[in-house]
N, C-alpha and C positions, 0 to 999 in steps of 0.2 A: 504494500500500500504506500509506504514511504517512497519507494523507488518510482512508482507511477506518479506520485505528486511531484517529485523532483524533476522527472522528465517533462511534466506538463509546464513547469516553470522555465524550462530551457528553450532556447531560440533555435529554430531550424535554419540551417545555412547550407548552401550549395557551393562547393569549391571545385570547379572542374567536374570530374565524375564522382566526387565524394559528397555524400549527403551526411550531415552530422547535426547534432544538437549541442549547443554551447551555453554556458551560464551567462546570464546578463552581465555586462560589464567586461567580458573577455575582450582583450585588445587584439588587433590583427597581428601584431608582432609575436604574440604568444603562439599563434597557429602557424606562422611562417616556417619554422624548422621542419614541421611534419608535412605540411601541405604545400609548401613552396619550394620543394626540392626539384631537381632536374632542370633548373634554369641555366642559361649560358653565361649569366653574370649575376652579381648580387641583386637581391630584391630591394627596390628603393621606395616602393609605394604600392598602392592597391586601388582597384575599382570596387567600391562597395555599393551595390545597386546602381551601377553605371556612373557613380560619382568618384572622381579621383580624390583620394584621401591619404593622409599619412598613416604610418603603421601603428601610431599610438591611438588611433581611433577605436572607440569602444563599440562593440556590437550591441545594438539596442533594439533591432527589429529584424524580422526574417528577411532573407534575400540571398543574393549571390555575391561571391567574392572572387575577384580575379587579381592575382598578384602580378606586379609589374617589374620587369627587369629592363636592361638597357636595349633590348632588341625591339621594344615597342616605342612608338612616338611619344606616348605619355611618359614612359619610363626614362627615355633619354632627356626629355624636357625636365623632369625632376632632377636627374643627375647633373645636368648643366647648371641649374640654379643652385644645387647643393655645392658644386665646385666654386661658384661665385661666393657663397657663404663662407666656405673654407678659405678662399683667397682673402676675403675682406677681414676675417678673423686673424689670419696670419699677419696681414699688413697692419692691423690695429695694434697687434702686440709688438711688432718689430719697429714700426714707424708711426708712433702715436700722434705725431704732429703733422702727418700728411693725410690727404684725402684721396682715396683711390677711386677712379672713375671707370666703370664698365661702359664703354662707348657704344660699340656696335658689333655685329657679327661680320666675320670674313671667312667664308667657307665654313669649315667645321672648327671655328675658333671664335673667341671674343677678343676684340681689341681693347686694351686697358691702358690707362695712363695715371700718373699722379697729378692731381690738379695743381696748375701753376708751374710744373716742371717741364721744360722744353726737352730735356733728355733724362734718361734714367741709367744709372751705372749698371753695367752687366753684373757686377758683384752684388748689387742690391737685388737683382732679379734672381740670382743664384741663391741668395740668402732667403728670399721669399719662398721659393720653391722648396728649399730644404725645411723651412719651418712648416710649410703645408704638409710635407711628408711626415714630419714628426707628429703632427696632430692626427694624421691618418693612422700612424702606428699606435697612438694612444687609444684609438677606437672609442672616442668620447661620444656620449649620447647627445643628440640634437633634439631638445625637448620643447615641444610647442605648449604654450599655456595661454588660455583666454583670461584676460584680466580687465579691470575697469580702465576706461580710456585715460583717465588722469594718471594712473599708475604707469601705464605704457608710455606716456609722454615723458614722465620723469626718468624712466629707464633709458629711453632713446637719447634724451638730452645728456644723461650721465655718460653714455658711451660715445658721445660726440656726433650723433646722427641728427643734427638740427633739421636737415631737409626732410627726413622721415617723420620727425615729430611734428613738423609743420603740416605735412600731408595728413597725418592721423588727426591732428587737431581740427583740420578743415572738414573731415569726414563726419557724417551724421551717424556715428557708431557709439554705442554704449560700451561694448566689449571689443577688445583688440587682441589679436593673436601675436604674442611675442615668442621668438625662438631663442633658446638659451643653450650655449655650449661652453661648459667650464665657466670662466669669468666673463665671457662675452655674450652679448644679447643684441638682437636686431629684429627688424620687421621685414617680412617678405609676404607678398600676396600669393606666392607659389608654395606648393607642397614641397617639403624637403625630405631627403633620406633620413632614416632614424638615427644613424651613427656615422661617425667619420671614417670608420674602418674600411668601408667598402668603396671609398672615393680615391682609389689608388691609380686609376688610369687617367693621367693628365700630364701636361708639360707646359712650362713657361718658356717663351722664346722671344728674344728682343725683336722689335719691329717698329720702324718709324720712330716716333718720339716716345713710345712706350713698349708694350710687349703683348704677345698673344697668349691667351689662356686656351690651350689646345685640348680637345676632348675627343672621345671615340665617336664613330658613326654606328647606327643601329645594326648594320650588317656585320660589323666586326668590333664587338664591345670590349675586347681584351687589349686593344692597341689604340693609341691616338691616331686619328685619321691623317692621311698624308696632307701635308701643307700645300695649299694652292695659292700661288702668287697672283693677287688681284689688284694691281696698282691703280687701274682706272676706277674700279669700284671703291677702293680706299680713298681716292681723290674726291669722288662725288660725296662720300660721307664727310670728308673734311670740309667740303664746300657747304654741306648742310649744317655743320657745326658753326660755320661762319655766319650763315643766315640766322641761326638761333641766337648768335651773339648780337646781330643787328637788331633782332626783335627783343633782346634783353631777357630771353627765356632759355634756361638750360634744362629744366625739368618741370614736372607737374607743379611743384611748389611755387616755382616762378610764375607759371601761368595763373595759379590761384591768387597769388599776390597782385598780379597785374589787374585781374578782373575785380578783385576786392577793392582796389584803390579807386577805381572809377568804372562804372558799367560801360561808359562810352569807349573805354580802352579796347573792348572786344571788337568794336567796329573798326577802330584804327588798326588793330592787329590783323584783321582779315585783309584790309587793303594793302598793308605793307607786305604781308606774305604773298598775296597775289601779284604785287608789283615785282617781287623778286622772281617769281615764275616768269612773268612777262619779259623781264630784263634778260633772263637766260634764254628764252625762246628767241628773242630778238638777236642775241649774240650768235646763236646757232644759224639763224637766217643770214646774218652778216657774213659768216664764214662760208656758207654755201654760195652766196652771191659773189664773194671775192674769188671763188674758184669755179665760177659759172662756165668758163671756157672748156672745162673738162668734166664737170659733174653733170651727169645726165639722169641718174636715178638716185632718189633719196629713200632709204629703207628704214622703216620704223618697227622695232620689235620690242617685246617685253612680256612679262608674265600676266596672268589674268588680273583684271581690275586695276591695271596701272594707269588707265586714262588715255590709252593710245589714240582713240578716235578723236577726243577733244584736242589732244596735243597736236595731232596731224592738222586739224582745222586751224588752230591758232598759228602753227608754223606756216601754213598756206597763206594766211593773211599777212604775216610778216614778210614773206617772200614777195607778195604782190606789192607791198610798200616799196620794195626795191625795183618795181617795174617788171618783175617776172610774172609769168602766167602759168604756174604749175598745174598739172593735171593729176588727179588721184586715180589709182587703179586698185580694184579690190581683188585680193587673192581668193575670196570666197567663190567668185564666179569661175574659178579654174579647178574646182573639185571634179574628180572623175565620177562617173555614174556610180550610184550606190553599190551595185553588184560587184564593182571592181575595187571598192574601198578595202584597204588592208584591215585585218582584224588583230586585236591585241591578244595577250596570253590567256584571256578569259573568253575568247571567241567573240568579243564585242567589236563593232566597227570602231576603228581607231582614226577618227577624223583629224587628229592632231599629228599624225605621221606625215612626213614629207611626201611619202608615196601616195597620200590621199589627193595630191594635186597632180594635174596633168602638166608636168614640167616641160615636156616637149612643146606643147601648144603655147604655154606661157612664155617660154624663151623665144619662140618663133615670133610671137606678136610683140614681145618686148623689143626685139631688134627692129621690127618694122616700124614701131612707134618712134623709136629713137632716130630712125632714118627719115622721119617726117611723113611717113605714109599714113593714110587713113585706114583704120582697121575696124572690122566688125567684132565687137567684144561679146563673148557668150554671157548668158545669165543662168545661174544655177537655180533650179527649182527645188527648194528644200522639201517641199511637200511631196513631190514625186520622186525626188532623189535622182534627177536627171538634168543634164545640161540642155539648155534651149538657146536658139538663135532668134532674137526678136528684133533684129535690125538696129541694134544699139551701136553707133559708130563713135570712134574716138580718134583724135589726131592731136599730136603735140607739135607746137611750133619749134623751129630750130632754136637751140640754145636755151630751152626752157625745161625745167626739171620735171620728172615723173615721180610722183610720191606713191610709195607702196607700203601699206601697213599690214603686218601679219606676224604670227609667232616665229616664222622661219626666216625673217628678214636678215638676220646676222649670219645665216648659214650660206656659205659660198655656193653650195649645190643648187640653191633656189634660183640664182641668177648666173649660172655657169657661163652663159653666152656673152656676158658683159665683163669687160676688163675691170679689175679691182679699182684702178685709178679713176674710173668713171662712176664710182658708187660712193655714196656718203651714208654711213650706217649710224643709226641712233638707237641706243638702248634706253628704255624708259621703265622705271619701276617706282613703286611707292615705298621708299626707304625711310622708315619712321624717323622723324626728326626729334621727337621728344621722348624722354624716359620718365617713369614714375618717380624715380629718385636716382641717386648716384650708382646704385647697384641693381636695381630692378628695371631692366630694359623692356621695351615692347617689341616683340618679334614683328618683323616686316610682314610675314605671312598672315599674322592675325589682323593687321591693318587692312590688308587686301581682302581677307575673308569677310570682314565687316562691310567693306565696300560692296562686295559681291552679294552679300545677303540683302543689303538695302536695294541694290539695283535689280536683283532678281525679283524682289517683291514689288517694286515700283513699276517695272516694265514687262515682267514675264509671269506675273501672278503666282510666283513660287513662294512657298513659306520657307522659313529658315531651315527646317528639317531637310527639305529637298536639296537646298544648297549645301548643307553640311554633308549629306550623303554623297554628293557629287565631288566634293572637294578633294578627297584622296586621289581620285583619278586625274583631276586637274593638276595636282601637285606632281604626280608621276610624269605627266606630259611635260611639265616645266623642267623637271630635272633632266629629262631626256633631250628635249628639243630647244630649250632656251638658255638655261644657265651655262651649259658648256661653251657657248659662243659669245657670252656677254663681253669678254675682253677684246673681241673682234671689233667692237664699236669704235667709231671715230669720235663720238660724243655720247656722254651719259646724261640723262635728265632725271632728277628726282621729283616725281609728281606728288609726293606727300606734302601735306600742308599742316603746319604745326597746330592748327586749331581744329582739325577735321574730326577728331574723335568726339569733341564737344558737340559738333553739329550732328554727327551720326547717332549720337546717344538716343535722341528721342525717336529716331526711326528704327534702330536696331534692337534696342532694349526690349520693347514689347514683343517683337518677333522671336527673340531668343528665349524669352520667358515662357513661351508656349510649348517649347520642346520638353516633353515629359520624361520622367525618370525611366520609363520602360524602354526608351530608345537608347541604343548604344552611343548615339551622338550627344546624349545628355551631358557627358563630361566636357565636350567641346563647347557646348552652349554655356555651361556654367563658367568655364574659363573666360570666355568672352564677356559674359555678364560681370564677372569680378573685375575685369579690366575696365569696363565702361563705368562701373560704380565709382571709380576713382576720379572720373572727369566731371567737371561742371558742365551743365547743358548750355550750349551757345546757340542763340537764335540764328536762323538761316536767312533772314530777310535781307541781310547785307552781303550775302555771298554773291559775287558778280555773276551775271548770266552766262559769261564765257568761262567761268571757273571749271576746272576739271571735276570738282565736286558735283557740279550740275549734271554730269554724265550719270551720276548715281542717285541723287535725290530728286532730279527732275527740274524743269524750268530752264533748260539750256537754250541759249539763243542759236545753237547749232543744230538742235534736234527738235523735231515736232513732238 
């Protein structure tokens, strides 16, 4: 009788193929040794009823548990942010009078600097990595604790995290989660690994004015990923930091201070940010015009939701200011008929493969257009999945550029019939300009995903769940068809706007809130909701009609 009563009080849980009953209050870490074995790398977190949680989470209700190691996207995300926590703790101990900045990603690395230091001694970097490895060897617990907001602010200020305390103070929270490791404590909006002992795969390497924090990739969690030199991408990040300096905003705390001082500052911020975009587009147009004797084709490429369409229209206008009359050519019209479209590893049509385009026809017509001939351009009927000829004619005047926008623009195979010196390649992406604080950066992919969720709902009647389900396939296509060619660009353009998450908040938040716990995409929705919670809502009435943001929220002067 006692045994039956005891079982009735226990909570049913499913872990993979294991069904079990556990006592209320059991923490996920307790079950990990028995039910989390067989992983390729250390377990760093878990999904509890499709929500990503730390391993100190108590089991309070029935459901499913999925342990996460570094071979999953959620697991590697936890590992990276845990490495940042480890790095900052080590720097706090070794260099208490310095402020370390986690600036941005470069391949499978984070670029870091010490604030105000133009160079960092190689010996300091060696000492920093050595201290990190000592902390790993100590296998210290990283313990999360919910506490009253006032207490959290006191702790953050005591540890020298003024920018974090300013953010917490600005949030409408009664309780704040503080993470403690030994004598160090900090705030992170991300889930972290439970102990430092599993954080042994990393490397610090001098780079530019600072260093790279290198980490593994999901396909090989036991080694740091090979370093990829991305000088052009690094330069556009540096340019974005200069733009942030012009705006007087280095992180979310700076944005909050600006808006708190005077509500009208938000309007001014929008116009300055947009002016910086326009100035860069004008500079690109100047360069194309200066080389107009040889440049015949302008190719624009970038990942999903980068704002390629609006950028192309704004560049076209700037080129017309120079007296040029550029003509746009859409790659979508050169799709092969549906039955000839290649398929991916899952047997689905791969519309993002280069072979999904009729390259022979495209290059033939490209040469004819450059030669000044009038060409009948095909129209692809997406409903029927077939190419149609509707009598659409196109002709380019001599010495006037042809603008082509599409994901394969940087791949030389797309325009193999045209000499490289006759092409100008532009890479565009939304490279997040603002961080939550000095150590909690905002992934560029999350910014683009929020853009796409808003656009898909505004113009395609898709809910957030549909976009989230599609996103992994989109990302695979980008990794295969876009990112390997980004350094081939003659110019890079960062389409991110420092104020955009404040504008997107009112659009994206209610859409993401509708994703229910039963869906596996619930974890992604919650991650984006947590990100948006940090940002103040910024009204969109002052966003210019030609802004790249209008491509996503609507009201663009370029689109009906």
